[in-house]
KEKE-3310 file (N, C-alpha, C; in steps of 0.2 Angstrom, whole numbers, plus 5000, padded with zeros to 4 digits):
npx = (5072:5077:5067:5056:5062:5062:5048:5044:5050:5044:5031:5033:5037:5025:5016:5022:5021:5007:5003:5009:5003:4991:4995:4997:4991:4981:4981:4970:4972:4975:4970:4980:4984:4977:4983:4996:4997:5001:4997:4991:4998:4989:4989:4980:4970:4977:4980:4968:4962:4971:4970:4962:4969:4981:4978:4974:4986:4994:4987:4987:5001:5004:5011:5009:5010:5017:5026:5033:5039:5047:5056:5062:5057:5059:5067:5062:5050:5036:5023:5010:4999:4987:4981:4976:4975:4968:4978:4980:4974:4981:4983:4990:4998:4987:4976:4978:4988:4985:4986:4986:4990:4994:4992:5000:5002:5010:5019:5021:5013:5013:5000:4996:4984:4980:4974:4986:5000:5015:5029:5031:5026:5015:5015:5028:5027:5019:5019:5013:5016:5031:5046:5050:5038:5035:5037:5046:5055:5046:5033:5033:5033:5021:5012:5014:5009:4996:4991:4991:4982:4971:4970:4966:4954:4947:4949:4951:4944:4930:4928:4928:4937:4940:4944:4936:4939:4949:4954:4947:4946:4956:4958:4970:4977:4991:5006:5021:5034:5050:5060:5072:5066:5054:5039:5029:5013:5005:4990:4980:4968:4956:4947:4937:4932)
npy = (4686:4698:4706:4703:4709:4722:4725:4723:4733:4744:4742:4743:4757:4763:4759:4767:4780:4781:4778:4788:4799:4801:4806:4820:4835:4849:4865:4877:4895:4905:4896:4890:4890:4880:4869:4870:4876:4889:4906:4919:4935:4949:4964:4974:4967:4963:4975:4980:4971:4972:4985:4991:4986:4992:5006:5006:5003:5013:5024:5021:5022:5035:5051:5068:5080:5092:5089:5080:5087:5096:5087:5083:5077:5061:5056:5044:5043:5046:5041:5052:5064:5077:5094:5108:5123:5124:5132:5133:5126:5115:5112:5101:5094:5091:5090:5079:5077:5083:5093:5099:5114:5115:5125:5122:5127:5138:5131:5126:5113:5100:5091:5076:5074:5067:5062:5055:5049:5052:5043:5030:5030:5026:5012:5009:5013:5004:4988:4976:4969:4964:4967:4954:4947:4946:4942:4948:4964:4971:4967:4972:4986:4987:4984:4995:5005:5001:5002:5016:5019:5013:5021:5033:5030:5026:5037:5050:5052:5051:5064:5073:5084:5101:5118:5125:5121:5129:5139:5131:5121:5107:5090:5077:5061:5052:5048:5056:5063:5070:5082:5092:5107:5104:5096:5082:5075:5060:5055:5044:5046:5059:5073:5086:5102)
npz = (4814:4817:4812:4821:4833:4829:4827:4840:4847:4841:4845:4859:4860:4855:4865:4875:4870:4869:4882:4890:4885:4891:4903:4902:4907:4904:4909:4913:4911:4925:4934:4940:4954:4960:4958:4961:4973:4975:4978:4969:4971:4978:4980:4983:4990:5001:5007:5010:5019:5030:5034:5045:5056:5054:5055:5068:5075:5071:5076:5090:5093:5090:5093:5099:5087:5088:5098:5092:5081:5088:5093:5082:5067:5060:5044:5040:5046:5058:5069:5071:5079:5078:5079:5069:5058:5042:5031:5017:5002:4990:4974:4962:4948:4938:4947:4954:4964:4976:4991:5008:5017:5033:5047:5062:5077:5073:5064:5048:5041:5028:5022:5013:5001:4990:4973:4970:4979:4987:4992:5006:5018:5027:5025:5030:5043:5049:5058:5055:5044:5037:5026:5023:5022:5010:4993:4985:4981:4972:4976:4989:4986:4979:4989:4997:4989:4987:5001:5002:4992:4998:5010:5004:4998:5010:5019:5014:5002:5006:5012:5002:4999:4996:4989:4999:5011:5017:5031:5040:5055:5057:5062:5064:5062:5058:5048:5049:5040:5038:5031:5033:5036:5030:5033:5030:5031:5030:5030:5041:5047:5048:5053:5050:5054)
capx = (5072:5078:5060:5053:5064:5060:5041:5044:5052:5039:5025:5035:5037:5018:5013:5024:5017:4999:5002:5011:4998:4986:4998:4997:4985:4981:4978:4968:4976:4971:4968:4987:4985:4973:4987:5003:4996:5003:4991:4993:4998:4984:4991:4974:4966:4981:4980:4961:4961:4976:4969:4959:4974:4986:4975:4974:4993:4997:4984:4990:5008:5004:5012:5007:5014:5021:5031:5037:5042:5052:5061:5064:5054:5064:5065:5058:5043:5034:5016:5008:4992:4987:4975:4978:4970:4970:4979:4980:4973:4986:4982:4996:4997:4980:4972:4979:4993:4983:4989:4984:4995:4991:4996:5000:5005:5015:5023:5017:5014:5009:4996:4995:4977:4980:4974:4993:5003:5022:5032:5029:5026:5010:5018:5034:5026:5016:5023:5009:5019:5038:5048:5051:5032:5033:5042:5052:5054:5040:5027:5033:5031:5014:5009:5014:5004:4989:4989:4990:4975:4966:4969:4963:4947:4943:4949:4951:4938:4923:4927:4927:4941:4942:4946:4932:4942:4954:4952:4944:4950:4957:4962:4972:4982:4995:5013:5024:5040:5053:5066:5074:5060:5048:5036:5023:5009:5001:4985:4976:4961:4955:4941:4937:4926)
capy = (4687:4705:4709:4703:4714:4729:4725:4723:4740:4748:4741:4746:4764:4765:4759:4772:4786:4781:4778:4794:4804:4802:4810:4827:4839:4856:4869:4884:4901:4908:4890:4886:4889:4874:4863:4872:4879:4896:4910:4926:4941:4954:4970:4978:4963:4963:4981:4981:4966:4974:4992:4992:4985:4997:5012:5005:5003:5020:5028:5019:5025:5042:5056:5075:5082:5098:5086:5076:5092:5098:5081:5082:5071:5057:5055:5038:5044:5045:5042:5058:5066:5085:5099:5114:5126:5124:5139:5133:5120:5115:5107:5100:5088:5090:5089:5072:5077:5088:5093:5105:5117:5116:5129:5118:5131:5142:5127:5124:5105:5098:5085:5074:5072:5063:5055:5052:5050:5051:5039:5024:5032:5021:5005:5009:5014:4998:4982:4970:4965:4967:4965:4947:4944:4947:4938:4953:4972:4973:4966:4976:4992:4987:4984:5002:5009:4999:5005:5023:5019:5011:5027:5038:5028:5026:5043:5057:5053:5053:5071:5078:5090:5106:5124:5127:5119:5134:5142:5127:5117:5100:5086:5071:5056:5049:5047:5062:5062:5076:5083:5099:5111:5102:5091:5080:5070:5055:5054:5038:5048:5066:5076:5094:5106)
capz = (4821:4817:4811:4827:4837:4827:4829:4848:4849:4838:4850:4865:4859:4854:4871:4879:4868:4871:4889:4893:4882:4896:4909:4901:4909:4901:4915:4911:4914:4931:4939:4942:4961:4962:4957:4964:4980:4976:4977:4966:4975:4977:4985:4986:4995:5007:5011:5013:5025:5035:5035:5051:5061:5053:5058:5076:5077:5070:5081:5096:5095:5088:5098:5097:5081:5091:5102:5087:5078:5093:5094:5075:5064:5056:5037:5039:5048:5065:5070:5074:5079:5080:5076:5066:5054:5035:5028:5010:4998:4985:4969:4958:4943:4936:4953:4957:4969:4980:4998:5012:5021:5039:5053:5068:5082:5069:5060:5042:5039:5022:5022:5007:5001:4984:4974:4970:4985:4987:4998:5008:5025:5030:5025:5034:5050:5052:5059:5054:5039:5035:5019:5023:5021:5003:4988:4982:4982:4968:4980:4994:4984:4977:4995:4999:4984:4989:5007:5000:4989:5003:5014:5000:4998:5017:5023:5010:4997:5009:5014:4996:5001:4990:4992:5004:5018:5019:5037:5044:5059:5055:5067:5060:5064:5052:5048:5047:5037:5038:5027:5034:5039:5027:5036:5027:5034:5026:5036:5042:5050:5047:5055:5048:5057)
cpx = (5073:5071:5056:5055:5062:5052:5040:5045:5047:5033:5027:5034:5029:5015:5016:5021:5010:4998:5004:5006:4993:4988:4998:4991:4986:4978:4976:4971:4971:4969:4975:4987:4982:4978:4994:5002:4998:4997:4994:4993:4993:4985:4985:4970:4970:4980:4973:4960:4965:4974:4967:4965:4979:4984:4976:4981:4995:4994:4986:4997:5009:5006:5010:5012:5019:5027:5036:5042:5048:5058:5065:5061:5059:5062:5061:5051:5042:5026:5014:5001:4992:4981:4978:4973:4973:4972:4979:4978:4977:4984:4987:4994:4990:4975:4973:4985:4991:4986:4986:4990:4992:4995:4995:5005:5011:5019:5018:5019:5010:5006:4994:4987:4975:4976:4981:4996:5011:5024:5028:5028:5021:5013:5024:5033:5022:5021:5019:5013:5026:5040:5048:5044:5030:5039:5048:5050:5048:5034:5027:5031:5024:5010:5008:5009:4997:4987:4988:4983:4969:4964:4965:4955:4943:4943:4948:4945:4931:4922:4927:4930:4942:4944:4942:4934:4947:4950:4949:4949:4951:4961:4964:4976:4985:5002:5016:5031:5044:5059:5068:5068:5054:5045:5030:5020:5005:4996:4982:4969:4961:4948:4942:4931:4926)
cpy = (4695:4709:4709:4708:4721:4730:4726:4730:4745:4748:4744:4754:4767:4764:4765:4779:4787:4781:4785:4800:4806:4805:4817:4830:4846:4860:4875:4889:4903:4902:4887:4885:4883:4868:4864:4874:4886:4900:4917:4931:4946:4959:4973:4974:4963:4969:4982:4977:4969:4981:4994:4991:4990:5004:5012:5006:5010:5025:5027:5022:5032:5047:5063:5077:5088:5095:5083:5081:5095:5093:5080:5075:5067:5056:5049:5038:5043:5046:5048:5060:5074:5088:5105:5117:5126:5131:5139:5126:5120:5110:5107:5094:5086:5088:5082:5072:5083:5088:5099:5107:5118:5120:5125:5122:5135:5138:5125:5116:5104:5091:5082:5072:5069:5066:5051:5054:5048:5047:5033:5024:5027:5014:5004:5010:5008:4992:4975:4965:4968:4964:4958:4943:4944:4943:4942:4960:4974:4973:4971:4983:4992:4987:4992:5006:5007:5002:5013:5024:5017:5017:5032:5036:5028:5033:5049:5057:5055:5060:5076:5085:5095:5113:5127:5125:5124:5138:5138:5123:5110:5096:5079:5067:5053:5048:5053:5060:5069:5076:5091:5102:5108:5096:5089:5075:5066:5053:5046:5040:5056:5068:5084:5097:5113)
cpz = (4822:4817:4817:4832:4836:4829:4837:4850:4847:4843:4857:4865:4858:4861:4876:4877:4870:4878:4892:4890:4887:4902:4908:4903:4907:4907:4912:4915:4920:4936:4942:4950:4964:4962:4960:4971:4981:4974:4974:4971:4973:4982:4988:4991:5001:5011:5014:5019:5031:5037:5042:5057:5060:5056:5065:5078:5077:5075:5088:5098:5093:5094:5095:5092:5084:5094:5097:5083:5082:5093:5087:5072:5059:5049:5036:5042:5056:5065:5074:5074:5081:5077:5074:5062:5047:5033:5020:5007:4992:4980:4963:4953:4941:4941:4956:4962:4973:4987:5001:5016:5028:5044:5059:5073:5079:5065:5054:5041:5033:5023:5015:5007:4994:4978:4972:4976:4984:4993:5001:5016:5029:5031:5030:5042:5053:5053:5058:5049:5037:5028:5018:5022:5014:4999:4986:4983:4978:4972:4986:4992:4982:4984:4998:4995:4986:4996:5006:4997:4994:5008:5010:5000:5005:5020:5020:5006:5000:5011:5008:4998:4995:4993:4998:5011:5021:5025:5042:5049:5057:5061:5063:5064:5058:5053:5045:5045:5037:5034:5028:5038:5036:5031:5032:5031:5029:5031:5036:5045:5050:5049:5053:5051:5055)
residu = (MET:LYS:MET:LYS:LYS:ASN:ILE:ALA:TRP:ILE:LEU:LEU:LEU:ALA:LEU:LEU:VAL:PHE:GLY:LEU:SER:GLY:CYS:VAL:LYS:ILE:ILE:ASP:LYS:GLY:THR:GLU:SER:GLN:TYR:THR:GLY:GLU:VAL:ALA:PHE:ASP:ALA:ALA:ALA:ASP:SER:SER:SER:ASP:TRP:ALA:GLN:ILE:VAL:GLU:GLU:ILE:THR:GLY:LYS:ALA:GLN:ASP:ILE:SER:THR:ALA:ILE:GLU:ALA:GLY:ILE:PRO:ALA:ASP:GLY:ALA:ALA:VAL:THR:GLY:THR:GLY:THR:VAL:SER:GLU:PHE:VAL:SER:LYS:ALA:SER:GLY:LYS:LYS:ASN:SER:LEU:VAL:ILE:ASP:VAL:ASN:GLY:THR:ALA:VAL:THR:MET:GLN:ILE:GLY:SER:ILE:TYR:SER:GLY:THR:ALA:ILE:ARG:ASP:ALA:GLN:THR:LEU:LYS:ALA:PHE:GLY:SER:PHE:VAL:ASP:GLN:THR:GLN:TRP:SER:GLU:TYR:ALA:LYS:ALA:LEU:ASN:ALA:GLU:MET:HIS:ALA:GLN:VAL:VAL:GLU:PRO:LEU:ALA:ILE:ASP:GLU:SER:VAL:GLN:GLY:LYS:SER:ILE:THR:PHE:THR:GLY:VAL:ALA:THR:GLY:SER:GLY:ALA:ASP:ILE:THR:VAL:THR:PRO:VAL:ALA:ILE:THR:ILE:GLU)
# end
């Protein structure tokens, strides 16, 4: 009788092992979202699809930079538009952190022209997406960097800005941030004449 019980247990275990082995599915790397429904975060794709709306929003609420300067530009930024004369082309960090110094009615304004950009001014000025739209701070930060990269590709790169821009008139729209007397603009649109 004991032997029959042991054989029964062995058969039961064998059935369980063979039965469950068909339940295991091996999922190829990169196809997880097909099974979980979760889509991998792609900051570049998000910024690219959002770019036109963000430019429209910033352009729509931009105030004249001279008015913004008089009111005091907040550290967290203000949408601005203006025209000035490029007084200096500044190249730093092996040409990757370039900027322009623009004379706007006697006030020196620095405009970032990359390809490395400091800050999150564009991301912070838009209202299309908020921090809550993202899983964590890392994604929120990646989104800011991707917006800066999108701006560089769409606005700055096509202009091929170099030292020859000095003395020319520039019209811009962007986000200005202030720290004391220092005013920095991260552009979303630029015209140079």
